[in-house]
C-alpha positions as CSV (number, residue, x, y, z in Angstrom):
1,M,-25.3,155.6,0.0
2,K,-22.5,153.1,-0.6
3,I,-22.0,150.4,2.0
4,I,-19.1,148.0,2.3
5,A,-18.8,145.2,4.8
6,Q,-16.1,142.9,6.2
7,N,-17.2,139.8,8.1
8,P,-15.4,138.9,11.4
9,G,-12.2,136.8,10.8
10,M,-12.1,137.7,7.1
11,S,-9.7,140.1,5.4
12,V,-11.8,140.8,2.3
13,Q,-14.3,143.6,2.1
14,F,-17.4,143.4,-0.2
15,D,-20.0,145.8,-1.5
16,V,-23.5,145.6,0.0
17,D,-26.4,146.8,-2.1
18,P,-29.2,147.6,0.4
19,K,-32.8,147.9,-0.3
20,D,-33.0,150.5,2.4
21,A,-30.6,152.2,4.8
22,R,-31.4,154.5,7.6
23,L,-28.7,156.4,9.5
24,K,-29.3,158.1,12.8
25,R,-26.8,160.5,14.4
26,P,-28.1,161.5,17.8
27,K,-26.8,164.4,19.8
28,Q,-24.4,163.4,22.7
29,I,-26.2,164.8,25.8
30,D,-25.4,163.5,29.3
31,H,-24.2,160.1,28.0
32,L,-22.8,158.5,24.9
33,E,-25.6,157.5,22.5
34,P,-24.0,155.6,19.6
35,R,-25.0,156.3,16.0
36,T,-27.1,153.6,14.3
37,L,-27.5,152.3,10.8
38,E,-30.3,150.0,9.9
39,I,-29.8,148.2,6.6
40,T,-32.5,146.1,4.8
41,L,-30.9,143.5,2.6
42,P,-31.9,140.5,0.4
43,R,-31.6,137.4,2.6
44,G,-28.8,135.9,0.5
45,V,-26.3,138.8,1.1
46,P,-23.6,137.1,3.2
47,V,-23.1,139.9,5.7
48,I,-23.3,138.5,9.3
49,Q,-23.4,139.6,12.9
50,F,-20.4,141.7,14.1
51,A,-19.4,142.5,10.5
52,Q,-17.6,145.8,10.2
53,V,-19.8,148.1,8.2
54,T,-18.8,151.4,6.5
55,A,-21.2,153.7,4.8
56,S,-20.1,156.6,2.5
57,E,-21.3,159.0,-0.1
58,Q,-19.1,160.4,-2.9
59,G,-16.0,159.1,-1.1
60,I,-16.9,160.7,2.3
61,V,-17.4,158.3,5.2
62,L,-20.6,158.9,7.0
63,F,-20.5,155.9,9.3
64,R,-18.2,153.2,10.7
65,G,-19.6,150.5,12.8
66,F,-20.5,146.9,13.3
67,G,-23.5,144.7,12.8
68,E,-24.9,144.2,16.3
69,T,-28.0,142.2,15.5
70,Y,-30.1,141.1,12.5
71,Q,-33.5,139.7,11.8
72,I,-34.9,137.7,8.9
73,D,-38.6,138.5,8.0
74,D,-41.2,136.7,5.9
75,K,-40.3,138.8,2.8
76,D,-37.0,137.0,2.2
77,E,-35.3,140.1,3.6
78,K,-33.0,140.6,6.5
79,T,-32.4,143.7,8.6
80,L,-28.9,144.4,9.9
81,N,-28.9,146.7,12.9
82,C,-25.5,148.4,13.2
83,K,-24.0,150.6,15.9
84,G,-21.1,153.1,15.5
85,M,-17.6,152.0,16.6
86,E,-18.0,154.5,19.5
87,A,-20.5,152.0,21.1
88,L,-17.4,149.9,22.1
89,L,-16.3,152.7,24.4
90,N,-19.3,151.9,26.6
91,E,-18.0,148.3,27.0
92,R,-14.7,149.6,28.5
93,Y,-13.9,151.0,31.9
94,A,-11.1,153.2,33.1
95,H,-8.7,152.1,35.8
96,P,-9.2,153.8,39.1
97,Y,-7.1,157.0,39.0
98,F,-6.9,160.6,40.2
99,Y,-6.7,163.3,37.6
100,P,-5.8,166.6,39.2
101,I,-7.3,170.0,38.5
102,G,-5.5,171.5,35.4
103,T,-5.1,168.2,33.6
104,T,-5.5,169.1,29.9
105,F,-8.2,167.4,27.9
106,A,-5.5,166.4,25.4
107,D,-3.9,164.3,28.2
108,L,-7.1,163.2,29.8
109,F,-8.7,161.9,26.6
110,S,-5.5,160.8,24.9
111,D,-5.5,157.7,22.7
112,T,-1.7,157.3,22.8
113,C,0.5,155.2,25.1
114,T,3.3,157.6,26.4
115,D,5.8,156.6,29.0
116,L,5.6,158.7,32.3
117,A,2.4,160.4,31.1
118,L,-1.1,160.3,32.5
119,P,-3.2,157.3,31.4
120,G,-5.5,158.7,28.8
121,L,-9.1,157.4,28.6
122,L,-9.1,156.4,25.0
123,M,-5.7,154.7,25.4
124,Q,-7.3,152.6,28.2
125,A,-10.3,151.8,26.1
126,N,-8.0,150.5,23.3
127,G,-5.5,148.6,25.5
128,G,-6.6,148.3,29.1
129,V,-6.7,144.8,30.5
130,P,-9.7,144.5,32.9
131,P,-9.5,143.3,36.5
132,G,-9.8,139.5,37.0
133,L,-6.8,138.6,35.0
134,D,-6.2,134.8,34.9
135,Y,-2.6,134.4,36.1
136,V,-0.2,132.2,38.0
137,V,2.3,133.5,40.6
138,R,5.8,132.6,39.3
139,D,7.9,134.2,42.1
140,A,6.0,135.8,45.0
141,A,9.1,137.5,46.4
142,K,9.8,139.3,43.2
143,N,6.1,139.8,42.3
144,I,6.5,137.9,39.0
145,I,3.4,136.4,37.4
146,K,2.7,134.3,34.4
147,I,-0.2,134.9,32.0
148,A,-0.8,131.8,29.9
149,D,-1.5,132.4,26.1
150,G,-0.2,135.9,26.4
151,G,2.9,135.3,24.3
152,K,4.1,136.3,20.9
153,L,1.7,134.0,19.0
154,Y,-1.4,135.2,20.9
155,R,-3.4,138.3,21.7
156,F,-0.6,140.4,23.3
157,S,1.7,139.4,20.4
158,T,4.8,141.7,20.4
159,R,2.8,144.8,21.5
160,S,4.3,147.2,24.0
161,L,3.1,146.8,27.6
162,Y,2.5,149.5,30.2
163,S,1.5,149.6,33.9
164,I,-0.6,152.3,35.5
165,D,0.9,153.1,38.9
166,Y,-0.3,155.7,41.4
167,R,1.3,158.5,39.4
168,Y,2.0,157.6,35.7
169,L,1.8,155.2,32.9
170,R,5.0,153.3,32.8
171,K,6.4,151.5,29.8
172,M,7.7,148.0,30.7
173,D,11.2,146.9,29.6
174,E,11.5,143.7,27.7
175,A,13.9,141.2,29.2
176,T,15.9,138.9,26.9
177,S,15.4,135.8,29.2
178,L,13.1,134.8,32.1
179,A,16.1,134.7,34.4
180,D,16.6,138.4,33.8
181,L,13.3,139.3,35.5
182,Q,15.1,138.4,38.8
183,W,17.2,141.6,38.3
184,V,15.0,143.9,36.2
185,D,11.9,145.5,37.6
186,N,8.8,146.8,35.7
187,A,9.7,144.4,32.9
188,L,8.4,141.4,31.0
189,Y,9.6,138.4,29.2
190,R,7.6,136.5,26.6
191,D,8.0,133.3,24.6
192,D,5.7,132.1,21.9
193,S,3.0,130.9,24.3
194,D,3.2,132.9,27.6
195,I,4.2,136.2,29.1
196,Y,5.9,136.8,32.4
197,I,5.5,140.2,34.1
198,R,7.3,141.8,37.1
199,I,6.0,145.0,38.5
200,D,7.2,146.5,41.8
201,N,4.6,146.3,44.5
202,F,5.6,149.7,45.8
203,Y,4.4,151.3,42.5
204,H,1.4,149.1,41.9
205,H,0.3,147.0,44.8
206,G,-2.0,144.1,43.9
207,W,-2.1,145.1,40.2
208,A,-2.7,141.5,38.9
209,D,-6.1,141.4,40.7
210,L,-7.0,145.1,40.6
211,G,-6.1,145.8,37.0
212,G,-3.8,148.5,35.6
213,L,-2.0,146.6,32.8
214,V,-2.2,148.2,29.3
215,V,-1.3,146.3,26.1
216,E,-1.0,148.9,23.4
217,N,-4.1,148.8,21.1
218,A,-4.7,145.1,21.8
219,F,-8.5,145.7,22.1
220,D,-8.6,148.5,19.6
221,T,-12.0,150.3,19.4
222,T,-10.5,152.3,16.5
223,C,-11.7,155.4,18.3
224,R,-9.3,158.3,18.3
225,L,-9.1,161.9,19.7
226,D,-9.5,164.7,17.2
227,T,-7.5,167.9,17.4
228,I,-8.3,169.6,20.7
229,D,-7.6,173.0,22.2
230,D,-6.0,173.7,25.6
231,K,-9.1,173.2,27.7
232,S,-8.4,171.6,31.0
233,L,-10.2,170.2,34.1
234,A,-11.8,172.8,36.2
235,G,-11.6,170.5,39.3
236,D,-10.1,167.2,40.4
237,L,-11.4,164.1,38.8
238,P,-11.2,160.9,40.8
239,V,-12.2,157.7,38.9
240,S,-13.1,155.3,41.7
241,Q,-13.3,151.5,41.7
242,N,-16.8,151.4,43.0
243,E,-18.5,154.2,41.1
244,R,-17.1,153.9,37.6
245,E,-19.1,154.6,34.5
246,P,-18.2,153.4,31.0
247,I,-15.5,155.4,29.2
248,G,-17.9,156.6,26.5
249,D,-20.3,158.0,29.1
250,L,-17.4,159.4,31.1
251,I,-16.1,161.4,28.2
252,V,-19.5,162.9,27.4
253,D,-20.1,163.7,31.1
254,I,-16.7,165.5,31.5
255,A,-17.2,167.4,28.2
256,M,-20.7,168.5,29.2
257,G,-19.5,169.5,32.6
258,H,-17.1,171.9,31.0
259,K,-19.7,173.3,28.5
260,Y,-18.4,171.3,25.6
261,F,-20.3,169.0,23.2
262,V,-19.0,165.7,21.8
263,H,-19.1,165.3,18.0
264,L,-18.3,162.1,16.1
265,W,-16.9,161.7,12.6
266,D,-15.1,159.0,10.6
267,D,-12.5,158.4,8.1
268,W,-11.9,155.0,6.5
269,N,-9.9,153.6,9.4
270,H,-10.9,155.5,12.5
271,T,-13.8,157.1,14.4
272,Y,-12.9,160.5,15.9
273,I,-14.1,162.3,19.0
274,R,-14.1,166.0,18.7
275,L,-15.0,168.6,21.4
276,D,-16.8,171.7,20.4
277,D,-18.4,174.6,22.2
278,Q,-21.3,174.5,19.6
279,E,-24.0,171.8,20.0
280,G,-24.4,171.4,16.2
281,R,-26.9,169.2,14.6
């Protein structure tokens, strides 16, 4: 097994020559159980916690993940315990929403931001801004807020922004000046440091406190949806504020409820979620 690693904040990957490597790929039953890779290394190998780790054989990727924890023992060895990238899906929660009966799985699980479409679960995992946003009201009458450090030089960068209203995902227009937000609704203006957002309260009352802002792939789990058939929801699916479960568990729960099994596979850049009517290994 060939293993390469990339430490956080670094752009260079390097080969890791492990003394031992143990890969576990559990079945996804009732909830998301991430794959694990336990690597035993000489103590001096410079791989650290939260490094991205990729394992392959003969050019085929077997595992993509990150170093969650490590231990150093008395034998001058260290053990890096890795989880698959899919583990990040259980650190993310979907915005409260109502998905009606007949919603296709392709739409429900979508990883793509699409204007006037339903907000897909993987798209929210990769770009959803959680409730509790730190903001300042700029203009209460026009519902304009300011998010410090959300500008072009920071996390939101020049990424597209969307709002989840009571019906759809809506792409926000980009104003050319802050003054233009007085006349343009569902829009944003950003300078190098900060971002200013105006969303009509009629479409999304209280969004700044309740959540519902999406910044395209700003928090990318690198998890994507594999090709999927035309399966659709057999009943309504309300995702409530008070009884939410992590997106990873929610995906497995929905799939199992429709007699589908979740399978995970990787290429060099992404981890894919595939639904199959066969349980597999």
